[in-house]
C-alpha positions in Angstrom: 0.0 0.0 0.0 1.1 3.6 -0.8 -0.4 6.9 0.1 0.1 10.6 -0.4 -1.3 13.2 2.0 -1.3 16.9 2.5 1.7 16.5 4.8 3.6 14.1 2.5 2.4 14.8 -1.1 4.7 12.2 -2.7 3.6 8.6 -2.9 5.4 6.4 -0.3 5.0 2.8 0.9 3.5 2.5 4.3 2.5 -1.2 4.3 3.9 -4.2 2.4 2.8 -7.8 2.7 4.9 -10.5 1.0 3.8 -14.0 -0.1 5.6 -15.5 2.9 3.5 -13.2 5.2 6.3 -10.9 6.2 5.0 -7.4 7.0 6.8 -4.1 6.4 4.5 -1.8 8.4 5.5 1.8 8.7 2.5 2.9 10.7 2.9 0.3 13.4 -0.2 -1.0 15.3 -2.4 1.5 13.4 -2.5 -0.8 10.3 -3.7 -4.4 10.3 -3.8 -6.7 7.3 -7.3 -8.2 6.9 -7.1 -9.6 3.3 -5.8 -13.0 2.0 -3.6 -13.9 -0.9 -5.7 -16.9 -2.1 -8.6 -14.5 -2.8 -6.3 -11.7 -4.2 -7.5 -9.5 -1.4 -5.2 -6.9 0.0 -7.5 -5.2 2.5 -6.2 -3.4 5.5 -7.7 -1.8 8.6 -6.5 1.7 9.6 -7.0 2.5 13.2 -7.1 5.8 15.2 -7.6 7.9 12.0 -6.8 11.6 12.1 -7.0 14.5 9.7 -3.3 13.8 8.8 -4.5 10.4 7.3 -6.7 12.1 4.7 -5.4 11.6 1.1 -5.0 9.3 -1.8 -4.3 5.6 -1.1 -3.0 3.1 -3.7 -3.4 -0.6 -3.5 -0.8 -2.4 -5.6 -1.1 -6.2 -6.2 1.9 -7.9 -7.9 0.9 -11.1 -9.8 3.5 -13.1 -11.6 3.8 -13.1 -14.6 1.0 -10.8 -15.6 2.5 -7.9 -13.6 1.2 -5.4 -11.0 -2.4 -4.2 -10.8 -3.3 -1.1 -8.8 -6.2 1.0 -7.9 -6.6 4.3 -6.0 -9.1 5.6 -3.5 -9.5 8.9 -1.7 -9.9 8.7 2.1 -12.0 11.5 3.5 -11.8 12.0 7.2 -14.8 13.3 9.0 -14.4 15.2 12.3 -17.6 15.7 14.3 -18.0 19.1 16.0 -17.8 20.0 19.7 -21.2 21.7 20.3 -21.9 24.3 23.0 -24.5 26.9 23.8 -23.6 29.8 26.1 -23.6 33.6 26.6 -20.5 35.7 27.1 -22.3 38.0 29.5 -25.8 37.7 30.9 -27.9 40.3 29.0 -29.6 43.0 31.0 -33.0 44.3 29.8 -32.8 47.4 27.6 -33.8 48.9 24.2 -30.7 48.0 22.2 -30.2 44.9 20.1 -27.5 42.7 21.6 -26.3 39.1 21.6 -28.3 36.6 23.4 -27.0 32.9 23.4 -24.5 31.7 20.8 -24.5 28.1 19.6 -21.0 26.9 18.5 -20.1 23.8 16.5 -16.3 23.8 16.7 -13.4 22.1 15.0 -15.3 19.9 12.6 -14.7 18.7 9.0 -16.7 19.4 7.0 -18.5 22.4 8.4 -21.6 21.7 10.5 -25.0 23.2 9.8 -26.3 25.2 12.7 -29.9 26.4 13.0 -32.4 27.3 15.7 -35.9 26.1 16.6 -37.2 29.4 18.0 -40.9 28.6 18.5 -42.9 31.7 19.4 -39.7 33.8 19.1 -39.1 33.3 15.4 -40.4 36.7 14.5 -38.7 38.7 17.3 -35.1 37.6 17.1 -32.4 37.8 14.4 -29.9 35.0 13.6 -26.3 35.9 12.9 -24.0 33.1 11.5 -20.2 33.2 11.3 -17.9 30.5 9.9 -14.1 30.2 10.2 -11.5 27.6 9.1 -8.1 26.8 10.7 -4.9 25.7 9.1 -5.8 22.1 9.5 -9.0 22.5 7.5 -11.3 22.3 10.6 -14.4 24.6 10.6 -16.0 26.4 13.5 -19.6 27.7 12.9 -21.3 30.1 15.4 -24.9 31.1 15.3 -26.0 33.9 17.6 -29.4 35.2 18.5 -29.8 39.0 18.5 -32.8 40.9 19.9 -33.9 43.7 22.1 -33.3 42.5 25.6 -36.9 42.6 26.7 -37.7 41.1 30.1 -40.6 39.3 28.3 -38.0 36.9 26.8 -37.2 35.7 30.3 -37.5 31.9 30.6 -38.3 31.4 26.9 -36.9 28.1 25.6 -35.0 27.8 22.3 -33.2 24.8 20.7 -30.0 24.8 18.8 -29.9 22.2 16.0 -26.6 20.9 14.7 -26.3 18.7 11.7 -23.1 17.0 10.5 -22.3 13.7 8.7 -20.8 12.4 11.9 -23.3 13.9 14.4 -26.8 15.3 14.9 -27.5 17.1 18.1 -30.2 19.2 19.7 -29.3 21.5 22.6 -32.0 23.2 24.8 -31.4 26.7 26.2 -33.5 28.8 28.5 -33.1 32.6 27.9 -32.2 34.5 31.1 -32.7 38.3 30.7 -31.6 40.1 33.9 -33.5 43.2 35.0 -33.6 45.2 38.2 -36.7 45.5 40.4 -39.2 47.6 38.4 -42.5 47.0 40.2 -42.6 46.7 44.0 -45.7 45.5 45.8 -46.2 46.3 49.4 -49.2 44.7 51.1 -50.4 44.6 54.7 -51.7 41.2 56.1 -52.1 42.3 59.6 -51.8 45.3 62.0 -48.1 44.7 62.3 -47.2 42.5 59.3 -46.2 43.8 55.8 -45.2 42.0 52.7 -42.8 43.3 50.0 -42.7 41.7 46.6 -40.4 42.8 43.7 -40.5 41.9 40.0 -36.9 41.3 39.1 -34.6 38.6 37.6 -32.8 37.0 39.2 -34.9 37.2 42.3 -33.7 39.8 44.9 -31.6 38.4 47.7 -31.7 41.5 49.9 -34.6 43.7 51.1 -34.3 46.9 53.1 -37.1 48.7 54.9 -37.1 52.3 56.0 -39.7 54.7 57.4 
């Protein structure tokens, strides 16, 4: 067997099996011979595949006296993405358009498709997609939701959908829009007992009374 890759663009022998079953294996335990000579099968098993293994592989079968026969195949290596959904900073309610969560499908080959299931929010948020590729040919795709940070979005559920030949994944995310106390309710339940309730997110952890 020969191969040529991006790292080594010239054909070179990496596995040779002779009639007396002697192996010349230049990839060590990563290559295992699974064929047989009686059936003219030269199959091999390549383990622990990485992007560096992608390239053109040539199988050469030497038959006496008719000569060598060879065929080529292209090995495409798929790398599934690492998928996350998060926010850099928890948004605070306001009138400006800003980033909400970002769904990231990182370091994959080929690039993953990233989309959102927004449900009731599909008309109130904008989707911004960005794609980058590194020197190894791995893609990172980010998809961010952008909207006015209304407190009405609090606790709304969205779903990030990632599709890749090696992976399909659905991640749930609950929007968390922070806002300070805006409406405070004070009620009296008895001659000496008062209740104070505040509409805020997250819930207040400290109350102070004055008179």
